[in-house]
N, C-alpha and C positions, 0 to 999 in steps of 0.2 A: 494017341497023345502027339502033340506037336513038339518037335525038337527044333530050336532055333540056335544054330551055332555060328552062322555067318550071315551077313546082310543079304546074300543071295537067297537064303532060306526064307527070309521075310518077303522078298520080292516074289518068290515062287508061290508062297502062301497067298499073297494078295492077288496074284495072277489067277490062281485056282478059284478064289472067292469071286473075282470079277467074272470069270467064265461061268460059274454057277449062277450068278445073278443074271447074266445075259441069257442063259439057257432056261432058267425057271421064272425069272422076274421077281424072285424073292431072295431076301438075305439068307445066307446059310447059317445064321446065328442070330440070337437076340442081343440087344444091347450093343449094336454095332459101333456106336461112338466110343464106348469103353474099350472095346477090342482095338480099335484104331489108335486110341490114345496110348494103350499099353505097347503097341508095336512101335509107335513113335518114340516112346521112352526107351525101349530096347535098342532101337537104332541109334539114338542119341548117346546112350551109355557106351555102345560099341565104338562110336566115333571118338568119344572122349578118351576111351581106353587106348585107341590107336594113336591119337594125337599125343597123349602122355608118353607113349612108347617112342614115338618119333622125336619128341623133345629130349628125352633121355639119351637117345642115340646121337643127336646133334651135339648135345653137351659133351658127351664122351669124345666125339671126334674133335671138337674144338679144344678140349683139354689135351688130347693126344697131340694135336698140331702145335700147341704151345710148348710142349716139352721136347 
């Protein structure tokens, strides 16, 4: 089972897949486009989550500065 908790996990997975492709000349899975699309969605959702968190922190700091 693949566990993706951080963006680096996705990068490590892609690195392992690329190594396998270079070594064997074959994709380590079928439906590669679907897998890549899912990884992109996962990374985008992670980025959005982090941006939202940063926006909330900035807002809290701005409110604190005004008081």
